[in-house]
C-alpha positions in Angstrom: -13.8 8.9 0.9 -10.4 9.6 2.4 -9.2 13.2 2.9 -5.8 14.2 4.3 -5.2 17.9 5.1 -2.0 19.6 6.4 -0.4 16.3 7.5 3.1 16.9 9.1 5.5 14.5 10.8 9.0 15.0 12.0 11.5 12.7 13.7 13.8 15.1 15.6 15.3 17.4 12.9 14.2 15.1 10.1 11.0 16.8 8.7 9.5 13.9 6.8 6.0 15.2 6.0 5.6 19.0 5.5 1.9 19.5 5.0 0.4 16.7 2.8 -3.0 17.4 1.2 -4.7 14.5 -0.6 -8.3 13.5 -1.5 -9.2 10.0 -2.6 -12.7 9.4 -4.2 -14.6 6.3 -3.4 -13.7 3.5 -5.9 -10.5 5.3 -7.0 -7.0 3.8 -7.1 -4.4 6.3 -6.0 -0.7 5.7 -6.2 1.7 7.7 -4.0 5.0 7.7 -5.9 8.4 8.8 -4.6 11.9 7.8 -3.9 13.3 6.2 -0.7 12.9 8.4 2.3 10.3 10.6 0.6 7.7 9.9 3.3 5.5 7.4 1.5 5.5 4.8 4.3 5.1 7.4 7.0 1.9 8.6 5.3 0.5 5.1 5.2 1.4 4.5 8.8 -0.3 7.7 9.8 -3.5 6.5 8.0 -3.3 3.2 9.9 -2.6 4.8 13.2 0.9 3.2 13.6 2.4 6.7 13.8 0.7 9.8 15.3 1.2 12.9 13.0 2.4 16.1 14.5 -0.4 18.1 12.9 -3.1 17.7 10.3 -6.3 15.6 9.8 -7.1 12.3 8.2 -10.8 11.6 7.7 -12.5 8.5 6.3 -16.1 9.3 5.2 -15.9 12.3 7.5 -14.7 10.4 10.6 -11.4 11.6 12.0 -8.7 8.9 12.2 -6.1 10.9 14.0 -5.8 10.1 17.7 -8.2 7.1 17.7 -7.3 4.5 20.2 -8.6 1.3 21.7 -12.0 0.1 20.4 -12.5 3.1 18.2 -9.3 2.5 16.4 -10.0 -1.3 16.2 -13.5 -0.6 14.7 -12.0 1.8 12.1 -9.2 -0.6 11.1 -11.8 -3.2 10.4 -12.8 -1.1 7.4 -9.3 -1.2 6.1 -7.2 -4.0 4.5 -3.4 -3.8 4.1 -0.8 -5.6 2.1 2.5 -5.1 3.9 5.8 -4.7 2.0 7.2 -8.0 3.0 3.7 -9.7 3.4 4.2 -9.8 7.2 2.6 -13.2 7.5 2.5 -15.0 10.8 5.0 -17.9 10.5 3.4 -19.9 13.3 0.0 -20.1 11.6 -0.9 -22.1 8.5 -1.8 -20.2 5.4 -5.6 -20.5 5.8 -5.4 -18.9 9.3 -3.2 -16.1 8.0 -5.8 -15.4 5.3 -8.7 -15.3 7.7 -6.8 -13.7 10.6 -9.1 -10.6 10.8 -12.5 -12.3 10.5 -11.4 -14.9 13.1 -10.0 -12.3 15.5 -13.2 -10.2 15.3 -15.4 -13.2 15.7 -17.1 -13.0 12.4 -16.7 -16.6 11.5 -16.1 -20.0 13.1 -12.9 -21.8 12.5 -14.7 -24.3 10.3 -16.3 -21.6 8.2 -12.9 -19.7 8.1 -11.1 -22.8 6.7 -13.6 -23.1 3.9 -13.7 -19.4 3.1 -9.9 -19.2 3.0 -9.8 -21.6 0.1 -12.0 -19.3 -1.9 -9.8 -16.3 -1.2 -6.7 -18.2 -2.1 -8.2 -19.3 -5.4 -9.1 -15.6 -6.0 -5.4 -14.7 -5.9 -4.4 -17.7 -8.0 -3.3 -20.1 -5.3 -4.3 -23.8 -4.9 -6.2 -25.2 -2.0 -3.3 -27.6 -1.3 -1.2 -24.9 0.3 -3.9 -23.9 2.9 -2.5 -26.1 5.6 1.2 -25.4 5.3 3.2 -22.7 6.9 4.0 -19.5 4.9 7.8 -19.9 5.4 7.7 -22.9 3.1 6.5 -20.9 0.1 8.3 -18.5 -2.3 8.1 -14.7 -1.9 5.6 -14.3 -4.8 3.2 -16.8 -3.1 3.6 -15.0 0.2 2.6 -11.7 -1.5 -0.5 -13.4 -2.9 -1.4 -14.7 0.6 -0.8 -11.3 2.0 -3.2 -9.9 -0.7 -5.8 -12.6 0.1 -5.6 -11.6 3.8 -6.0 -8.0 3.0 -9.2 -8.6 1.0 -10.7 -11.4 3.1 -12.4 -9.0 5.5 -13.9 -7.3 2.4 -12.7 -3.8 3.5 -13.8 -0.5 2.1 -10.2 0.8 1.8 -7.2 -1.2 0.6 -3.6 -0.1 1.3 -0.7 -1.6 -0.6 2.9 -1.0 0.7 5.4 -1.4 -2.0 3.6 -4.5 -3.4 6.2 -5.4 -6.1 9.4 -4.9 -3.9 11.7 -8.0 -4.0 9.8 -9.6 -6.9 11.1 -10.3 -10.4 9.5 -8.5 -13.3 7.0 -11.3 -14.2 5.8 -11.9 -10.7 5.6 -8.2 -10.1 3.3 -7.8 -13.2 1.1 -10.7 -11.9 0.7 -9.0 -8.5 -0.2 -5.7 -10.1 -2.8 -7.5 -12.3 -4.3 -9.1 -9.2 -4.4 -5.8 -7.3 -6.1 -4.1 -10.3 -8.7 -6.8 -10.7 -9.3 -6.9 -7.0 -10.0 -3.2 -6.9 -12.3 -3.4 -9.8 -14.2 -6.6 -8.6 -14.6 -5.4 -5.1 -15.3 -1.7 -5.9 -12.8 -0.8 -3.2 -10.9 2.4 -2.8 -7.1 1.8 -2.8 -3.9 3.6 -2.0 -0.6 2.1 -3.2 2.8 3.4 -2.3 5.7 2.6 -4.5 8.8 3.8 -6.2 8.1 1.4 -9.1 7.0 3.6 -12.0 5.7 0.8 -14.2 3.7 -0.6 -11.3 2.3 2.8 -10.5 1.0 3.1 -14.1 -0.5 -0.4 -14.0 -2.5 -0.1 -10.7 -3.3 3.6 -10.4 -6.1 5.7 -11.7 -4.3 8.7 -10.3 -0.8 9.4 -9.1 0.6 11.8 -6.5 4.3 12.4 -6.5 5.8 12.9 -3.0 9.0 15.0 -2.8 10.7 16.6 0.2 7.7 16.0 2.3 5.1 17.6 0.0 3.0 16.6 -3.0 5.0 17.9 -6.0 2.5 16.9 -8.6 -0.8 14.9 -8.8 -2.8 13.9 -11.8 -4.1 11.0 -13.9 -1.8 8.0 -14.2 -2.0 8.3 -17.9 -0.3 11.7 -17.7 2.6 10.6 -15.5 5.2 10.2 -18.2 4.3 13.6 -19.7 3.5 15.5 -16.5 5.4 18.7 -17.4 6.7 18.8 -13.8 10.5 18.9 -13.6 10.7 16.8 -10.4 8.3 14.1 -11.8 10.0 14.2 -15.2 13.4 13.6 -13.7 12.2 10.8 -11.4 10.1 8.8 -14.0 12.7 9.0 -16.7 15.7 8.4 -14.4 17.6 11.5 -15.5 20.8 12.4 -13.6 20.2 16.1 -14.0 17.3 18.1 -12.6 15.9 19.4 -9.4 16.4 16.1 -7.5 20.0 16.0 -6.3 22.0 12.9 -7.4 25.1 12.0 -5.4 28.3 12.1 -7.5 29.8 8.7 -8.2 33.5 8.2 -7.1 35.9 8.3 -10.0 37.2 4.9 -11.1 40.8 4.2 -10.3 43.2 3.5 -13.1 
């Protein structure tokens, strides 16, 4: 469904992506795993058109996404739903309008229909109708993530993108969000890409995992094989080892 070939992106002398090649089958859940600064977010932003790559192609069902602008980009983005890292809810709009932002913006529903539909999407992510009319800032981070997920799926997109979905959450809430993501992918039959540095989360939501290191895919394979990949980079990262191909800054010596 989605194919990335030879994707490169630099910011001055910082070569973030050095030729990314990925293919995601329809209905698959792919996790792009990697440490901070590995290029995960840049890859996602290139898919969404927030950043223009220096070279390479990104195709969705054969349609090229690179360089799309205006109505063409808007039409393509209607096929995609995204859960942002910090939810990115609009504080000036009540919860129900946040959830139905895309359908309202593109004129798919009336405001009365949207208000009713929002309740169903909120229930789907485990939230009560009572919060529909309040502002997102009044809610806890975990609830905001759920609202962000409801907004991502409310347009019933073909492709779902999740940007560090468990960042800033405690372990229990993180597991709940992962379970919601996994069930959403299964129930909707959507194709999904999740970027994360959370190994446990990657194993819970992914069918396949691609490890990004130094701007390239170091390893890719089934999520079930992640902990025994046989790749030295992946092995060091997932087991948190201080020795290996990934350089680890030396800690300052403790003073007496």
